[in-house]
N, C-alpha and C positions, 0 to 999 in steps of 0.2 A: 066711401068719404069717412075722414078725421072726424070725430065727434069732440074734440079738444076744441076749448073756447078761448080767446083771448082774455086776459086778465081788463076788468073796466073799473073804473070809479068811478061814481056818481055825488056830484056834490053843486048844492045852487038851488034855484027856485025859479022858473019862468022857462021860455019857449026851450028848447032841446038844442045844444051845441055840442057838435063832435071835433073835436080837438086829437088828430094823429101828428105823432114825432116823427123826428127825421132818422138817418141810417145812423147805425150804434148807439143809441140816447132810447128813452122812456119817455112815460107820459111823466113824470117828476119832473121834468125837463120847465113845465109848466110853469112851477109855483109859482113864480111872482107875479102872473096874471091871473089866475084863479080868484085872489081873494076880489077883484075889482070885474069880473065877469062875473063871478056866482052868484052878483048881488041881483042880478037881472036873468041871467038864464041857467038852464039846469045843464051844468057841464058832464060829459062823458070822457072822461080823459084813458084812454086806451095805449095798453102796450101792444106795440105789434108783435107777431108772431116771431116767436125767437131771443124778443130782447125784455127787457125788465121781469116784470113776474109771469109773461105769456110764454104757454108753453109752445113747440116748433113741432106743427101738423108734420107730416108724412107728403110724399108727391113732391114736386118741384114748387120751388121759390118763387114763384112767379106776381106779376100785377094780379091778375085774377084771381090767386088762392089769396092775396093778400086781402082785397077785394069782399072774396066769399065771407073769409073770417071777418072783418068788421063789422059786415053785415050780420052778421049772426047777432053782435049784441050791440048793436044798436037803434034805435027807435024806430018805428015804424017810418016816418019823414022827421029830419033832424037838417038845423045847418052844420055845414060841414066847415072846418078851419084844418088846414095840411101846410106844415112846414117841412121842405125840402124833399125828400123821399115822401113823407105822410103825403105832401101837399100831389105827388103824382098816384099816389092810391086816392086822396081823395078827387082830382079831376077824373080817374080812370070810373068812380060809384057815378060823377055827372053824368059822365057821359054814355055810361051805359046801363044806370038802375034811376033815371031821372024822377021817377016819383018815388024815391026815397029821400031824394034833395031838397031842403028850402034852398039853399044858396048858398054859395060855394066862394069858398076867401083862401088862396095859396099864398103860403110867406117864403121868398125868396127859391121858390121853385121854375121846374121849367118844362116842357112838356118835353126836351131832349136835352139831356145833361151834356151830352160829350159834342165836341164839331163837328159837323160834316162839310163838305164841298157847299153847303147850301145854307150852312148852319152854323156862321161865324164866330158868334155870340156867346159861347159858353165854353166846360172847360177841355183843354188840350187831349187828344186821345192818351198820349205817354204820361202824362199828369195820374187818369186812371188806371192805366197799365201798371204804373209804379206801385201805386197802393192796393192794387191787388198783390203784389209779385213779394211786398211791406208783408203785408199782411202772415200770409203762411210762415214767416220768418217770425215774427213778432204780433199777435193781436194786438195787446196789453198798448204796446209803443206806439203801433199803428194808428189805433182809435185816439187817443191820442194828441197825434200830428196831425190827423184827419181835424180835431176839434179847433186845434190852435189854428188851425187856415181857414175857420166860421168864423174867428174873429179879429182876425189881423184889419186893422185900419180904423176898428171903431172907437168911437172917443171912450169907450170903458176895455178897451182891450184886457186888460191883467185881469180885472174883476170877470168879465166875461169868461174868460180861460178858466178863473179857480171856478166859476160856478160849474162850469161844464165839466172840469175833472172832477169835482166832489160830486157832481150827480151820477154821472155815468156808472161807475161799478158799485153804486149803494146798495143794486140787488144781485151783485157778482157778475161776472163776465156774460156778455149774450151769447147764446149758440152759434159755434165755428159757422155752419151750414148758413145761418140768417146772415151773417156778416159778410161769407165770400160770394152767397149770390145775390145777398142785398147789394154788393158793389155791382155784380153782372148785370141784374137788373138797372141800376143808373143807366150801367153803360151803356145796355140793349133796347128801354122801352122808346118809342119815339109815338108821342099821343099826337104830334103836329095837327096831321089830318083830320081828326077827331072833334076838336075844340071848338068847330065851325057847330057844331053837334050839342052844343052846352043850352039849353036854354031857359035855366035858373039863371037868378042874377049872381053876376061873376065881379068879384073884384081880388085884383094882386096886386102882393106888398112887397117890394125890393129893397134893400139896402146900397147906397150906389155904390159901397167899397166893397162889395163882394166879390171876391175872384172865382169863387165857386158856381154863381149865379150870374155873371153879370150885369149892371142893372142895364145896357144897351139892348139886351133882352125884351125887354119889356116891350120898345116898338114893335121889334118885333112878331111878339107873341099877339099884339093888339091887331096885327094886319089878320092875322089867323081868329083870334074872336074880338071880332069889331066892337060887340057888343059889350064886352066886361069894361072895367074901369079898373087904373091902376096907379098907384102912388107910390113913389119913391122916396125912402126916408136917408137926406143926403147925408148924414154922418155917422149912418148905420153900416157894418159888414154883413156876414149871413144870418145872424142871428139878432133881430130892431127890435123882439118882443122882450129881451137881455137890455141891450143898452138904450133903448128909449122905448120903457114898458109904458110910462102914461099917453105918450102920444100914439103907440099903438095901440092901445087900449080902446081910447078916443076915436082914431078910425073905425077900428073892429065895431064897435059901438053904433058907432054914427051910420056905415053902411048897413048894419042888422036893423036900425032902427027904421031907417028908409023903406 
């Protein structure tokens, strides 16, 4: 087994809160919310394996590998907040390691990111296929294109795209294997049947203008996780913590305080 551990930065004071970023990025993306949240919480900002400052362990880049790597560097028990692909990892941790999770918050995330016959409110398979194809030709361009889609429609679209672009390559290029197999993971993982097993308090946050995780998925997911709560930011896209930072922090604090 690999002994490599992900990079983690710990700041703040109070109960432990682990933040997991999305595909292509790293924990620097949380910059806008860390100042406010670190006043009440001890934040554990993790770069997922192969992204940011985290090494890439050997073995399949699977949801289980990411789960095991994250749990190596997190407290015995913590609140988890995961965005997009990070939300999938946080959900998997809550399903399989409930003893480690105080509560779960997912942001613009879904138990199944790609459409199937019985799951319509998700990305069309051909969009995911074209990303995988472009990725082979142009890593940097594909990441930037993916980031741009994440901001489309948000009130602060230009600023969001600029922030995403400025943040993404600060620590160099992500590992190509993490990019490639991370997309495969988004394409293949299906946690729908496991949501009913989540026993901890569970909040799901969405942007109404999100084209990657349509807000309409919120009601489908509610059926699968009837004990969870959700909130849709009406003018946000895939990254509500960038476009609606204060409202976002407020929702998170309100849920964690309860």
